[in-house]
C-alpha positions as CSV (number, residue, x, y, z in Angstrom):
1,M,115.0,132.2,127.1
2,A,114.5,128.9,124.9
3,L,111.0,127.2,124.6
4,K,110.8,123.4,125.6
5,Y,108.1,121.8,123.3
6,A,105.9,118.2,123.7
7,V,104.5,117.0,120.7
8,I,101.4,114.8,121.4
9,G,101.2,112.9,118.2
10,T,103.9,112.1,116.4
11,G,102.5,111.0,113.2
12,A,102.7,112.6,109.7
13,L,102.6,116.3,111.6
14,G,104.1,115.6,114.7
15,G,106.7,114.0,113.4
16,F,107.6,116.4,110.7
17,Y,107.4,119.4,112.6
18,G,109.1,118.1,116.0
19,G,111.4,116.4,114.2
20,K,112.3,119.6,112.6
21,L,112.5,121.3,115.9
22,A,114.6,118.8,117.1
23,R,117.2,118.5,114.3
24,S,117.9,122.7,114.5
25,G,118.2,122.1,117.7
26,N,115.6,122.7,120.1
27,D,114.3,120.7,123.2
28,V,111.7,118.8,121.8
29,H,110.0,115.8,124.0
30,F,107.5,113.2,122.3
31,L,105.2,111.5,122.6
32,F,104.4,107.9,121.4
33,R,101.8,105.2,121.1
34,S,102.5,101.8,119.2
35,D,105.6,103.2,117.6
36,Y,107.8,104.2,121.1
37,D,109.8,100.9,121.6
38,F,110.8,101.2,117.5
39,V,111.6,104.7,117.8
40,K,113.6,104.2,121.3
41,Q,115.6,101.2,119.5
42,H,116.1,103.2,115.7
43,G,115.3,106.1,116.0
44,L,112.9,109.0,113.7
45,S,113.2,109.2,109.8
46,I,112.0,112.0,107.8
47,D,111.9,112.1,104.1
48,S,111.6,115.5,102.3
49,P,112.3,117.3,99.2
50,S,114.1,119.7,101.4
51,G,116.6,117.2,102.7
52,D,116.1,113.7,104.6
53,F,117.5,113.1,107.9
54,H,117.3,110.9,110.5
55,L,117.0,111.4,114.5
56,H,118.5,108.8,116.1
57,D,118.3,109.6,120.1
58,I,115.1,111.6,120.7
59,A,113.6,112.3,123.9
60,A,110.4,109.4,123.7
61,Y,108.1,108.3,126.0
62,R,105.0,106.2,126.2
63,N,102.9,108.3,128.9
64,V,102.2,111.8,129.9
65,N,103.2,111.1,133.5
66,D,106.4,110.7,132.1
67,M,107.6,113.9,130.5
68,P,108.6,117.1,131.7
69,Q,105.9,120.0,132.3
70,C,107.1,122.0,128.6
71,D,106.4,125.9,127.9
72,V,105.0,124.8,123.9
73,I,102.7,121.3,123.5
74,L,101.9,120.8,120.0
75,I,98.6,118.9,119.6
76,C,99.2,117.0,116.1
77,L,96.3,114.0,117.0
78,K,93.5,113.7,114.5
79,T,90.6,115.4,116.6
80,I,88.8,112.3,117.0
81,H,91.1,111.6,120.0
82,N,90.3,115.4,121.5
83,S,88.4,113.9,124.5
84,M,91.4,112.5,125.4
85,L,93.0,115.8,125.8
86,G,91.6,116.7,129.3
87,R,93.5,114.5,131.2
88,M,97.0,114.4,128.7
89,L,97.4,117.6,129.1
90,P,97.8,118.9,132.9
91,P,101.0,116.8,133.7
92,L,102.8,118.3,130.9
93,M,101.9,121.9,132.1
94,H,103.0,124.6,134.0
95,K,100.7,127.8,134.7
96,D,102.7,129.8,131.3
97,S,102.2,126.3,128.6
98,L,100.9,127.3,125.3
99,V,98.8,124.7,124.1
100,I,98.6,124.9,119.9
101,L,96.1,122.6,117.8
102,I,97.7,121.7,114.9
103,Q,94.5,119.9,113.6
104,N,91.8,120.3,111.1
105,G,88.5,122.0,111.7
106,L,86.5,124.4,113.1
107,G,85.7,124.7,117.1
108,I,88.4,122.6,118.2
109,E,89.9,125.6,120.3
110,E,86.4,126.3,122.2
111,D,86.1,122.7,123.2
112,L,89.2,122.3,124.7
113,A,88.8,126.0,126.0
114,K,85.8,124.6,127.8
115,A,87.3,121.5,129.0
116,L,90.1,123.4,130.4
117,P,89.5,126.9,130.6
118,N,92.4,128.2,132.3
119,V,94.3,127.2,129.6
120,T,96.2,129.0,126.9
121,I,94.9,128.3,123.6
122,A,96.3,128.8,120.1
123,G,95.4,127.2,116.9
124,G,97.8,125.9,114.5
125,L,97.4,125.5,110.4
126,A,99.8,123.4,108.7
127,F,99.8,123.7,104.9
128,I,101.4,120.5,104.1
129,C,101.4,117.4,102.4
130,S,103.2,114.1,105.0
131,N,102.3,110.8,105.5
132,K,103.3,108.1,107.7
133,I,104.2,104.9,106.0
134,G,106.0,103.4,108.6
135,P,106.9,103.1,112.0
136,G,109.0,105.9,112.8
137,H,109.5,106.9,109.6
138,I,107.5,110.1,107.9
139,V,107.0,111.5,104.3
140,H,107.1,115.1,103.4
141,L,105.7,115.3,100.0
142,D,105.2,118.9,99.3
143,Y,105.0,122.0,101.2
144,G,105.3,123.1,104.7
145,K,103.9,126.5,105.8
146,L,102.0,126.7,109.0
147,N,100.4,129.5,110.3
148,I,99.3,130.2,114.1
149,G,96.7,132.3,115.7
150,S,95.5,132.7,119.1
151,H,92.8,131.9,120.6
152,N,92.8,133.1,124.2
153,A,97.1,134.2,124.3
154,K,97.2,137.6,126.1
155,D,101.0,137.7,125.3
156,P,101.7,137.4,121.2
157,S,105.4,137.2,122.0
158,I,105.3,133.6,122.5
159,L,103.4,133.0,119.4
160,Q,105.8,135.1,117.5
161,Q,108.5,133.4,119.4
162,V,107.5,129.5,118.5
163,C,107.1,130.8,114.4
164,D,111.1,132.2,114.7
165,D,112.1,128.3,116.2
166,F,110.0,126.6,113.3
167,N,111.7,129.3,110.5
168,Q,114.8,128.9,112.0
169,A,114.1,125.1,111.9
170,G,113.6,125.0,108.2
171,I,110.0,125.7,108.7
172,P,107.7,128.7,106.6
173,A,105.7,129.9,109.7
174,E,104.1,132.9,110.9
175,V,101.3,134.2,113.2
176,S,98.1,134.7,111.8
177,P,96.1,137.5,113.0
178,N,92.3,136.3,112.4
179,L,92.4,132.7,114.2
180,L,88.9,132.0,112.7
181,L,89.3,133.8,109.1
182,S,92.9,130.7,108.9
183,R,90.2,128.1,110.1
184,W,88.1,128.6,107.3
185,Q,90.4,129.5,104.8
186,K,91.6,125.6,105.5
187,L,88.8,124.2,105.2
188,V,87.9,125.4,101.7
189,W,90.3,123.1,100.7
190,N,89.9,120.0,103.2
191,V,86.1,120.3,102.9
192,P,86.4,119.0,99.2
193,F,89.3,117.4,99.0
194,N,89.5,115.1,102.2
195,G,85.6,113.9,101.7
196,M,85.7,113.6,97.8
197,T,89.3,111.7,97.9
198,V,87.3,109.2,100.1
199,V,83.7,108.7,98.5
200,L,85.1,108.2,94.9
201,N,88.4,106.5,96.0
202,T,91.1,108.9,94.7
203,T,93.5,111.4,94.8
204,T,93.8,114.7,94.2
205,D,95.5,114.7,90.8
206,Q,92.4,112.6,89.6
207,L,89.8,114.8,90.8
208,M,91.5,117.8,89.2
209,Q,92.1,116.4,85.8
210,N,88.0,115.2,85.8
211,E,86.0,118.5,84.5
212,A,83.3,117.1,86.6
213,T,85.5,116.3,89.7
214,R,87.1,119.4,89.6
215,Q,83.7,121.8,89.3
216,L,82.1,119.9,92.6
217,A,85.2,120.3,93.9
218,Y,84.8,124.1,93.2
219,D,81.5,124.4,93.8
220,M,81.9,123.2,97.3
221,M,85.0,125.5,98.1
222,L,82.6,128.7,97.1
223,E,80.0,126.7,99.6
224,V,82.5,127.0,102.7
225,I,83.4,130.8,101.4
226,A,80.1,131.7,101.5
227,G,79.5,129.6,104.8
228,A,82.2,131.7,106.5
229,N,80.8,135.2,105.3
230,Q,77.4,134.5,106.4
231,C,79.2,134.3,110.1
232,G,80.7,137.5,109.7
233,V,84.4,136.0,108.5
234,A,85.2,138.3,105.5
235,L,86.7,135.5,102.8
236,R,86.6,136.4,98.7
237,E,85.2,134.1,96.2
238,S,89.3,134.4,94.4
239,F,90.4,132.1,97.3
240,A,88.8,129.3,95.7
241,D,90.5,130.0,92.3
242,K,93.6,130.3,94.4
243,M,93.3,127.0,95.9
244,M,92.0,125.3,92.8
245,E,95.8,126.3,91.0
246,L,97.5,125.2,94.6
247,T,96.2,121.8,94.2
248,E,97.2,121.2,90.6
249,Q,100.4,122.3,91.3
250,M,100.8,119.6,94.5
251,T,102.0,116.5,94.1
252,P,99.6,113.6,93.6
253,Y,98.5,113.2,96.9
254,A,95.9,111.3,99.7
255,P,94.7,113.8,102.2
256,S,94.9,112.4,105.8
257,M,91.4,111.2,105.7
258,K,91.7,109.2,102.7
259,L,94.6,107.2,104.6
260,D,92.0,106.7,107.5
261,Y,89.5,105.3,105.3
262,D,92.1,103.0,103.5
263,H,93.6,101.8,107.1
264,K,90.3,101.2,108.4
265,R,90.2,104.4,110.9
266,P,87.7,106.7,111.8
267,M,87.7,110.0,109.7
268,E,87.6,113.5,111.3
269,I,84.0,114.3,110.5
270,G,83.0,116.0,113.2
271,Y,85.2,119.5,113.5
272,I,85.9,119.1,109.2
273,Y,82.3,119.0,108.2
274,S,79.4,119.0,111.1
275,R,80.7,121.4,113.1
276,P,81.2,123.9,109.9
277,L,77.9,122.8,108.8
278,Q,76.1,123.8,111.9
279,T,78.2,127.0,112.1
280,A,76.8,128.0,108.8
281,L,73.6,127.0,109.2
282,A,72.6,128.6,112.6
283,A,74.2,131.6,110.8
284,G,71.2,131.1,107.9
285,Y,73.2,129.6,105.3
286,E,72.9,125.7,104.3
287,M,76.0,124.3,102.4
288,K,73.9,121.8,100.8
289,K,76.4,119.7,98.3
290,V,78.6,120.4,101.6
291,S,76.0,118.7,103.4
292,V,75.5,115.7,101.2
293,L,79.6,115.2,101.7
294,E,79.1,114.7,104.9
295,N,76.1,112.3,104.7
296,Q,77.9,109.7,102.4
297,L,80.7,110.1,104.7
298,R,78.8,109.2,107.7
299,F,77.7,106.2,105.4
300,I,80.9,105.0,104.7
301,Q,82.5,105.3,108.1
302,D,79.1,103.6,109.8
303,R,80.1,100.4,107.1
304,L,83.9,100.5,108.3
305,I,85.2,97.9,110.9
306,F,87.4,99.1,113.3
C-alpha cells in the first residue's frame, strides 16, 4: 500500500526530502507558514548537485486542520518549535500514523512521547548540507543520507517501507537498528561544528584549516563519544576520525545553527547541547569543553534581538 506523507516544516530539510518524495510520485502534503502564498503561485524549487528540479503544483497548506490524515508525518521543524507538536499533530494522524522526527539533538522522541503517549514515533538522522535561500527555494549542497530508527514503533515494516520510498526517490536511506546510538553519532559532528561556527563567526572549512580550531573540534568530538559511552552507548573514538575526514571533504558549509544566528533566530541549544550535557553528567561524566561552548552560545543568544 502506498504511503501518504505530511511534511511539517518545509525548509532546508523538509523542502528537500519532501520535494524528492513528491517528485518521485509519492503523495506528499506540505505545511507552510510565510512561504504559503509564494509556493501556491510559483511552486517549490530545489537546486541540487544530483539535479535541479521544480514542483509546479504541490499540495500546500497553511493550517494543519486543512490537511488530510497521513500515514507518515515528517517533522522537519527546528526543535525550538516542538512545544507546538502537541496541538499540530492530532489533526494529521489516524490510529496507525507514524511520526518521524527528522531533527537534531537528544531526548526529542522521549519528550514527544510524554506529550502524546499513544503516538508511534521514530527518529530521523539527516546527514545533509542544505539551506533555504528564499521563499520556496532550497539549495542542496552535499550528502543527504537519512537514517531512520524506531523509538516505539512495534511494526518495523513501515520503517523499511519509508526507507524504500526515499531510496526510490534518490535519497540514500536505511533503518537504524539503534536510534540512541545514531543520535549520539550525529551529536559527534553537530556539537563542535554548529556551535563553533556561531561563536567564531565562520564556516566548517575555515575551522578545519586552522590547527587550533581543528584540534578543539576533535577534542569536543572525543568528549561527546566519552559521554555516550558513559551513558551505555558503545561508540568508538575512531568515529571522530571518520567525522573529521568527512568534514575535510565537505563543501564549505554554514550549519543550521550558524544560519539561525545570522538571521537572528533562536538557536537549538536545548536538545543539541543542554540535554546531552545533562544526560552525560547524570551518568557521571562532565563534557567540559562542550559545556564552555554551551555557555558561550547562551550568552550570544541572550544578546540577540528576535
